[in-house]
PAZA-504706 format. One record per residue (C-alpha): residue in one letter; x, y, z. Coordinates in steps of 0.1 Angstrom, whole numbers, plus 5000, padded with zeros to 4 digits. Layout:
<recs>
AXYZ ...
</recs>
This chain:
<recs>
M641542055378 W642742375368 R645642505391 P649142345389 E650942185415 I654242415424 L656742195443 D659742285463 Y662642025469 R663142205500 S659842035513 S660441655521 N656741585507 D657441805477 A660841625471 D658841275472 R656341405448 I658841535421 R660741195421 Y657641025418 L656541225390 Q660041215374 C659640825376 R656240785357 S656540685321 D653540905312 I654741235325 I656741445302 I659441635317 Y660841975307 D664342105325 Q665842415311 I666742555342 E670342625331 K669142845304 Q666543015326 I669343105352 V671643225323 D669043445308 Y668443575343 I671843665349 R672443815315 S669344055325 L670744195357 D673344395339 P672744425299 T675744635297 R677944345305 K677144145274 L678143805288 S678043505266 F676243195276 E679443015287 E680543335309 A677243355324 A676943005330 N679843045352 E678243245375 I675243045384 P676542935416 S676143285427 I672543265420 T671842915434 E673942985464 Q675342635458 I672242455455 P672542165431 L670542265398 Q668041975402 E666842115436 Y666942505424 G663742695421 K660542515416 W658842215398 V655542275382 F653142005377 Y650442045353 P648041765357 W645641855328 S648641815303 R650741585324 R653841785321 L656441875348 V658342175342 H661742305362 L661442685366 L663042975384 P661943065419 P659043315418 N660843645423 A663243565394 F660943425372 V658943735372 A661643935370 L662943775339 R659443715323 T658444065327 N661844205315 R661044295282 N658144505294 R660644755305 Y660445065300 K656745055280 I655844945314 T658545035340 P659544865374 E657545095396 E654345055373 Q654744685373 E654844715413 V651444885410 L649744655388 A650744375408 R648644505438 K645544545415 R642244305413 I640744245381 G637444055376 I636443955339 V633043845332 G632543655298 L635143465285 S634843465247 V635843815238 G637443815275 H639643555266 S641843765246 I641744035272 A642843785300 M645443645277 G646844015272 L646844105309 G648443775317 L651243845293 E651944175306 R651344095342 C648944355347 F647244235378 G647944095414 E644643885412 L642443775380 R638743665389 L637243475358 A633743435356 D631643215326 F629442925330 D629842825294 T632042555278 I634142585248 D631842495216 L633242435180 S631442735170 N633542955194 L636742865176 N636343155152 R637343385176 I638943185209 N642343095201 T642242725222 P642942405207 V640042165198 H640841925228 N639242195249 I635842175234 G633642105264 V635742245288 N634742545310 K635842865292 A637043025325 I638942705333 V640442725298 V641843055302 A643042975336 R644942685325 E646542875296 L647743155316 F649142905344 E650942755314 I652543085308 D653043195344 P652242935371 Y652743195401 L649643415388 N646743455412 I643643325393 S640243265408 C637443065384 Y633843115388 T632642845366 K628942885373 G629143235359 I627643545377 K624243555391 T622643745417 E623743525445 N627543575438 I627743895422 D628744085454 E631443815462 F632843835428 L633044205431 C634344235466 G635243905482 D638843875496 G639244235485 Q637244445463 L638044485425 D639844765412 L638644705377 L635544485363 I635644415327 D632344285313 E632144085280 C629443865288 D626643815262 S623543855289 I622144185288 D620144135320 I623844035334 K625244355322 F622744565342 S623344355372 L627044425370 R626544795367 Y624344825396 A626444645417 A629744815404 R628045155407 K627145075443 Q630944975449 R632445245432 I634145015406 P635045125371 V633944905342 L635444865309 M633644675280 D635044575246 T632644515220 S634644395193 D632544565168 N634344875152 G637144835179 L634745025207 I636145035243 D633545165266 V634845295298 E632545385328 R634345555359 Y631945465386 D634745505410 L634945855400 E631345945392 P629345725416 N626145895404 R627045835368 K623845675347 L624545325333 F625845285298 H626245665296 G622445695299 L622045545262 V619145325275 E616645335303 E617845175335 V615744865333 S615844595360 P617744285356 E614344085360 K612744275334 M615644195311 R615643815318 R612243785304 L613043915270 S613943675241 N617343755222 R615343935196 E613544155218 K616844245235 V617944365202 P616744725205 Y618544745240 A621644595225 L621544865198 G620845135225 I623844995246 L626145025215 G624645345198 I623345265164 D626045525149 G628745355165 V627544975152 S629244865121 D627144805086 R627744435090 L626744395126 Q623544605120 L622444375090 S623444055113 L621444185144 L618244185121 E618943815114 V619143685150 E616843395157 S616243375120 T619443265099 V621643325129 S621343235165 T623043505180 W625043805171 P628343745153 Q631743795162 L635043795142 G638243665158 S640643955142 A638144175160 V638343995192 L642043985189 L642144375183 G639544435211 G641844245234 G644944455227 A643044755232 A641344665262 T644444535279 D646144885271 T643245085284 T643044855317 R646844895323 R646445285320 I643245295343 L644845095369 L648045325366 G646045665371 Q647045745335 F643545755320 I640545875342 N637745925315 S634245795310 G633445735274 R633445545242 Y636445505219 Y636445345186 I639445175164 D637145145134 L639644985108 E637045015080 K637245385082 I641045405089 I642245175062 R639845185032 S639845154996 G640245504977 S641945675007 M645345775011 P647245825042 E647446205052 S650846355046 A652946455075 H654546725055 S653047075046 G655447305027 K655747675040 E653247905026 E654948155003 Q654448515013 D654448824992 F657248995005 Q658449234978 W657249554996 F659249485027 I662049425007 K661649754987 K661249945021 Q664549785035 V666449875006 Q665350225002 S666550275039 L670150215032 P672650475026 P673450544989 V675950334971 S679350484969 S680550644936 T683450424934 A681150124937 G681650004902 T679549824875 M677049544884 P678149234867 S675649074844 M672448874859 Q673648554845 M677248594866 L675248684895 R673248374894 N676348174890 L678048334920 V674848314941 S674647914933 V678247884945 A677448094977 T674447874985 L676747594988 A677747735021 P676947555054 S674147645075 G672547475106 G669947185097 N670747295061 S668247575064 Q669647805039 P668748105056 W669748355028 L667848585006 W669748774980 V668549114964 S670149264932 T669349624928 N670749864899 H674249934918 A674449664944 L673649334957 H672149284990 L672348995019 F669148955040 L668248705066 D665148555046 P661948665064 R660548355056 T663048165078 K661448025105 A662848115140 T663947805160 F664447715196 I668147605188 D669147905167 F669348145196 W669148535188 N669548395150 L673048365158 G673148035138 S671648195108 T673748485109 L676948255109 A675648095079 L674748425062 G678548525068 A679848205053 A677648245023 A678748605020 E682448485020 S681648214996 F680348484973 I683248704977 L685648394970 A683748254941 A683548624924 G687748654929 Q687948314913 S686148454883 G688148784885 L685749004900 G686849224928 V684149254957 S683749514983 I681549405013 E679649655036 G678249525069 F675449695087 G674249725123 A671849475140 S669449745138 L669149725099 F667649405082 P669949375054 V673049185068 A675649285040 R675649495008 F678149394979 T679349624954 F681949574924 P684549834922 R687849784900 I689949604925 E692149284920 P691048984938 N693148834963 V695548544948 N695648314979 N691748354980 C691548244947 R693347924952 L691247844983 A688247914963 E688647594941 G687347394967 L684047574970 R682047344950 H683347024966 R683147135003 S680946925026 T680246795058 N682146475066 R680146275091 S682145955086 N682945795118 L685845585110 P689045635135 S691245925126 D695045955122 P696646225147 L696646565136 P699846775126 Q701446945156 D701147285139 L697947285124 S696647535153 D699147775144 R698247755105 I694947815114 D695748105136 R697448255105 I694048195082 L692248385109 A694748695111 P692348905089 F689148865108 S689449075139 G687948905170 V687648535157 N689648285173 C689947925170 K691047645195 I692147285182 V691747025207 T693846675201 N694246555236 P692346215235 Q691046255271 V689646615265 I688146505233 T686146205250 A685146485275 I683946695248 G682046395232 R680346335266 I679246705265 A678046675229 G676046355237 E674446515268 A673646795244 D672146575218 R670046365243 L668646715255 R667846805218 I665846515214 L664046515248 N663246895249 Q659846925233 A660547215212 A664247125202 H662746765194 R659846915169 E662647135151 M665146845150 M662646625132 E661346915110 E664946945094 L665546575086 R664346435052 W663346075055 D663945975016 S665546114985 E661946204971 E661346445001 A664646594999 E664146674961 R660946804968 T662047064999 R665747094988 D666647185024 G667346985056 I669346695061 E668646365043 V668646065069 A670545875042 H673746135046 L673746065086 G675845755081 L673945565103 D673945175105 D670645005107 I670244975144 D670445365145 L668445435120 C665745225136 G666445405168 L665945715147 Q662745635136 V661345515167 I662545855186 R660746055159 N657546015177 P657346305202 M655246105228 I658145855229 A660546145235 A658246265264 E658345955280 I661945895279 N662446245293 K659446175320 W661545855331 G665045995329 L665945745304 G667845765269 K671545745279 N671945565247 L671145885227 M674646005237 E676645715222 G676445845186 A678346155200 Q680746005222 S681745745196 A682246015168 F684446245188 N686545945200 N686945875168 S688246225156 G691646345152 G690746675168 V688046915178 G687947255166 L685947585183 L685647895165 F684648155189 V684148545192 R684148795219 K680348815225 P677248635211 T676348915188 C675048905153 P677749135137 D680548895154 F678948595143 F678748725107 I682348785106 A682948435123 G680948275097 R683248445069 A686248305087 L684647965088 M684747935051 H688547995052 V689347755080 W686947475064 L688247515027 Y692047495041 L691347205062 E689747005033 K692547145010 C694946945035 G692846635034 F690946695066 G687246625069 V684946885090 H682046785109 P680047075129 W678446965161 T676447275175 A673847175196 S675647205228 I677347545224 Y673947695212 F672047535243 I674847665264 M674548015251 R670848005252 F671047905289 V673648165298 Q672148475278 E668448385286 R668748265324 G667347915316 L664448045298 G662747735278 F664647485298 S663147255327 P664647285361 S666746955356 E667847075320 Q669247405336 R671147185361 L672546985335 L673447285313 S675347445340 M677347155345 L677947125307 R678947505305 E681447465333 E682947155318 F683047285284 S684747605293 R687447375313 C687847185278 F688947475260 G690247705285 L687447985283 D685648215309 G682248135296 S681548485284 Q682448425247 G680248365218 L680548005206 A680248005169 I680747655156 L682147325174 F683447085147 R685146725145 I688346725123 T689046385110 T691046215083 S688345985072 P687145915034 K685046145012 P681746195029 I678445985021 G676346275003 R675846605001 S672446805009 K670246954984 R670247334979 K667247564969 P667247674934 V668648024926 E665548154914 D664048094949 I666648314967 L667748544944 I665348834934 T666049154915 H664549494926 S665449864915 R666350074941 Q664450394924 A661350164919 
</recs>
């Protein structure tokens, strides 16, 4: 008695049986059908977010006007005298496996529903069977064990004491049916013997996988001889050292039993041996190096102080999960190897060990010779260059300049002071990145730092002349200090340098002044070729938010971009203090749910799976919400995507940013979309998959429409303009001594 009765009111006999059981006083009735239907309705479209009452109103559309009492199935469990009202099979299975998605996709679930699995040995096999049943990883499950539950089994088998004396296969079948009465399970309560082994493997359809968890070594040999003949893969979980053993006889029909670790003796010979005499074979099968110290000790005590080899509940539970996971991947064609795999917790988690750090700092390079060569290659400094300020003043000014914005707070600048000038380099230690196309983002940051230096110097009463160099020379710019008067207006603007920051607040903003765009145009007048468009139309802002969201999703799912994005994040204040670059996660303004999502997506394997399945639309929500709450969106652009033009754009950016903050607005750059678009156009899709290229082509066209561009421009920076309160925090900056070096030109 291990199969439940599944009863349907549409059958007159079943209806009579249901009414009879409901009238019996010794039958316990469970009827939660309304809750099940409501949960099922909610699962059909999670975006609707229905309340219980709203979903309950839709019950008639599911039941097709059938009275609730008669809808679905009534399942009677005779061994526990319980009568349970459940959804019909299709709805029940869909709802019960709903939380598998997308760790198991619907398509994968359908594949698994056609698979046949056999488990021999239901001690360790108990936890594996329960794992497979919970995930619904099979269409048919065959269980074989001749033994009954003993009290000594309850150190590792999770079953109640009232099951003592009940056959182990029946115990598992009952427990699985109590989770899912629609499962297809067969029980071989006499175990596996020579006369029924072929029936177990091939009767009513051949097994797709055999799981061997029996204690009998002679049966282990018999199972493998038969499985190899039928080309059925075999999986074994030993529960010691977390060993998962896989033999792919379906792919390697001539493979030696047990990987050739023991002689292929006959089952008859093995049956004649005592448990103690079988120990060498057991060690050979396990491999002495793969056996834990405690089990090796215990094996020496077999038939002395212990009757058989020991097993622990924790190891059995761990092995059950590992075996379930491996089984699923074998059946889905995701794992094709033969071999032995260990989850040795005593080695992974042990006293005196520390987890390996995931962060390794950049190795410092000796690049003085390179700097010397580059400085000496420059034209001589003009005779009107003036006198260099003191080293202390230079340090002060550079410290202000380093507060300039840079993508991912990468701070790509290196300042070199010589006898007569100060030089600004793209730091050769800066790592090239996928998103920093042609170093355009870094050059933009250098321009912002250069202008910050000029503004800070002017505020200190120091005149500065800047000389830019072509892209063929490594220094981006050279600063000299002639006797000229600083610009008064710039001095006023410079008051905000030490307070400038990115405002990532996502609170709704007020409308922007109608004349703001004209004011920004006047600010940009001194910077030839630099233009700014400000969008305030809510519909267009929403469209830009969708573009930014698609780009954010792409940045997370593209392998190279994902790696770089995670490298620029600092997960706690200690890491931020140690590196003094990157963006601290605490400054992103994320709520707890978004923070958990970021921690999950940190794993590149998860990102790869999301990309593979075409999922992750929720990765766009952050951008869409942020842009919808913006007062406006600005785009700073130049004629062409070249480093000289982007350097000028960076200088202009500081004036725009400081002016907006002076007017009480917040500025939040959002650049992934524009740099991906430029890379896509200029490199003709290099680095992007075909699907990513199609997406970027569409985003480029839509972006150009939003800003009225022809698509040829250099897109320097896209930014939100908000009326939100002060930002959450400010990213760390590198110490001046790390980015300012002195060098004599004549040296």
